[in-house]
C-alpha positions in Angstrom: 119.7 106.8 123.6 117.4 109.1 121.9 113.7 108.7 121.6 111.9 107.9 118.4 110.5 111.4 118.9 113.5 112.9 118.9 115.3 110.9 116.4 112.3 112.5 114.1 113.6 115.7 114.8 116.7 115.1 114.6 116.5 113.4 111.3 114.0 116.4 109.8 116.9 119.1 111.0 119.6 117.6 109.1 117.5 118.6 105.7 119.3 121.8 105.2 119.1 123.2 101.6 122.9 123.7 100.8 124.5 121.5 103.3 122.8 117.9 102.1 123.1 115.1 104.7 124.7 112.4 102.6 122.7 108.9 103.1 124.8 105.5 102.4 121.9 103.4 101.9 121.4 100.0 103.7 119.5 96.7 103.5 119.7 94.6 106.7 120.9 95.2 110.7 124.2 94.4 110.0 125.0 96.7 107.0 123.3 99.6 109.3 126.0 99.2 112.3 128.8 99.3 109.8 127.3 102.7 108.3 126.7 103.6 111.4 130.3 102.8 112.9 131.3 104.7 109.7 130.0 108.5 110.6 126.4 108.3 109.2 124.1 110.6 111.0 121.3 108.8 110.0 120.1 105.5 108.2 118.9 105.0 105.2 117.3 101.5 103.7 117.0 101.2 100.3 114.2 99.3 98.6 115.6 97.2 96.1 118.8 96.3 98.0 117.0 95.2 100.7 115.2 92.8 98.0 118.4 91.5 96.5 119.7 91.0 100.1 116.4 88.7 100.5 116.6 87.1 97.2 113.0 88.9 95.6 113.3 91.7 92.8 112.5 95.3 93.5 108.9 97.1 93.1 107.3 96.0 95.9 107.9 91.7 95.7 109.6 91.5 98.9 106.4 91.0 101.2 105.6 93.4 103.6 105.7 91.8 106.9 109.2 90.8 106.0 110.4 94.6 105.0 108.9 95.9 108.5 110.6 93.3 110.3 113.9 94.5 108.5 113.1 97.9 109.7 112.6 97.3 112.8 115.9 94.9 113.1 117.5 98.5 112.1 116.4 100.4 114.4 117.1 98.6 116.9 120.6 97.6 116.3 121.9 101.5 115.8 121.1 104.5 117.7 120.8 106.6 114.5 117.4 108.2 112.9 116.1 105.5 110.5 114.3 106.1 107.5 112.6 103.7 104.9 112.5 103.5 101.5 108.4 102.0 101.4 108.3 102.4 97.5 104.4 103.1 96.9 103.5 101.9 100.6 102.3 98.6 99.4 98.7 99.8 98.4 96.9 102.0 95.8 94.6 102.8 98.3 95.7 105.7 100.4 94.8 104.3 103.9 95.6 101.1 103.4 98.8 102.8 102.5 98.9 105.1 105.4 97.9 102.5 107.6 101.5 100.6 106.6 103.4 103.2 107.0 102.0 103.4 110.5 103.3 100.1 110.6 106.6 101.0 109.9 106.8 103.9 112.5 105.4 101.2 115.0 108.7 99.3 114.1 110.9 102.1 114.9 111.0 104.1 111.8 111.3 107.6 111.5 110.8 108.9 108.0 109.8 107.5 104.6 110.3 107.8 100.9 107.5 107.4 99.1 106.6 107.2 95.3 104.9 108.3 92.7 105.5 106.0 89.8 102.5 102.9 89.6 104.4 100.1 90.7 104.0 96.8 88.9 102.6 98.9 86.3 103.5 101.8 84.1 103.9 105.5 84.2 103.0 107.8 87.4 100.2 108.7 89.3 98.6 111.5 88.1 99.6 114.4 90.7 96.0 114.8 92.4 96.1 111.0 93.0 99.3 111.1 94.8 98.7 114.0 96.6 95.8 112.0 98.4 98.1 109.1 99.0 100.1 112.0 100.6 97.5 113.2 102.4 96.6 110.2 104.1 100.1 109.0 104.7 100.6 112.8 106.7 97.3 112.3 108.7 98.5 108.9 109.7 102.3 109.3 110.8 100.4 112.3 112.7 98.5 110.4 114.8 101.1 108.2 115.9 102.7 111.0 117.9 105.9 110.6 115.4 106.9 113.5 113.2 107.9 110.7 110.3 110.0 112.4 107.6 107.9 112.1 103.9 110.0 112.3 101.5 108.4 112.4 98.4 110.0 111.0 95.7 108.9 111.7 92.3 109.8 108.8 89.1 109.3 111.6 86.3 113.4 111.9 85.2 114.1 108.2 86.4 111.8 106.7 84.0 113.3 109.7 81.7 117.0 108.0 82.5 115.8 104.6 82.2 114.6 105.2 78.6 118.1 106.9 77.8 116.2 110.1 77.5 118.0 114.1 78.2 115.8 115.6 81.1 113.6 118.4 79.3 112.1 121.8 80.5 109.0 119.7 80.6 109.6 117.5 82.5 110.8 120.1 85.4 107.7 122.1 85.2 106.2 118.6 86.0 108.4 118.3 88.9 108.2 121.4 90.1 104.4 121.2 89.8 104.2 118.1 91.6 106.6 119.5 93.9 104.1 122.2 94.9 101.4 119.7 95.3 103.0 117.4 97.0 104.4 119.9 100.0 100.4 121.4 100.1 99.5 117.7 100.8 102.0 117.5 103.8 105.4 115.9 102.2 108.0 117.2 103.9 110.8 116.8 101.2 111.1 116.5 97.9 113.2 113.3 95.8 114.1 113.5 92.1 116.3 110.8 91.0 118.0 110.2 87.6 118.2 114.1 87.4 121.9 115.1 87.0 122.1 118.1 85.0 123.6 120.3 87.2 121.4 123.3 86.0 118.4 122.1 86.1 118.5 120.4 90.0 119.7 124.5 91.0 116.9 125.3 89.1 114.4 122.8 91.0 115.9 123.6 94.4 115.2 127.5 93.8 111.7 127.0 93.1 110.7 124.4 95.5 110.2 124.8 99.3 111.1 121.7 99.6 114.3 120.1 100.9 115.4 118.3 97.6 116.9 115.2 97.9 119.5 113.8 94.9 120.4 110.6 94.0 124.4 110.2 93.7 124.7 107.3 90.7 127.9 107.1 89.3 127.5 110.2 86.4 125.7 112.6 89.1 127.3 115.8 89.9 129.6 115.6 93.0 128.6 116.4 96.8 130.1 120.0 96.2 128.2 120.9 93.2 125.5 119.3 94.4 125.5 121.5 98.1 126.1 124.7 96.0 122.6 124.3 93.6 120.6 123.9 96.9 120.2 120.1 97.4 119.4 119.2 100.8 120.0 115.4 100.8 122.2 112.8 98.8 121.4 109.2 99.0 122.9 106.2 97.4 120.1 103.8 96.6 121.5 100.4 95.4 125.6 101.3 95.0 126.7 99.9 98.6 124.9 96.9 97.9 125.6 96.5 94.1 129.5 97.0 94.9 129.9 94.6 98.2 128.2 92.6 96.0 130.5 92.6 93.5 133.5 92.1 95.7 131.8 89.2 97.4 131.7 87.5 93.9 135.1 88.0 92.9 137.0 87.3 96.0 134.7 84.0 96.5 135.5 83.1 92.5 139.5 83.8 93.9 139.3 81.9 96.7 137.3 78.9 95.0 139.5 78.9 92.2 142.7 78.2 94.8 142.4 74.5 95.0 
């Protein structure tokens, strides 16, 4: 079984532009084992499915200690690298958020999704503010001796999608600017959920040195299209949990109706 440091190196090596690693997000140790047996190369949690599975709302409603205990159980259940969706690191204070990441590494994580939306508020942190948070996270992660992968997420496109707005050239310019700023602050990857325009995805991939992560929502481009565009990572967010929940409800209804 590889050490945690070796897992971190393995996870980093999976991010190759044009040959994306596919992460089918899990929510607990049981689902992690199932996805691992299915042939996964790494395990990733999603904040929403983890929260929903524990009867909390997304957006850091799940208590931090519960989230850390969950990531520890997942890391102990599988031999694969495990990356954690830590949302906004449970603090707007850079040092406190960074300390929370260090706790997650101690629990077994070797990577993070770290988002720039204001959790519990509206809008996004200014790029310089988020860069300071990433810089503190980078320092804390490195101090553990584990080269944890910081996947810097921007919600520029996801917030527009939720408002049923099409992506614009101005949004793409902002995303490129943020990717550059986050890379300079120490981020290892760039996550732009909600962007489905394949030409814009290709442009984003071409304008940043960081490996780009896309979210495979139902209307997103195919794996092969994303690979050709230069994407390095594809994740599924809440898809698995929601499909499982739908299956469970339908089958429970059928069984309970058969009296």
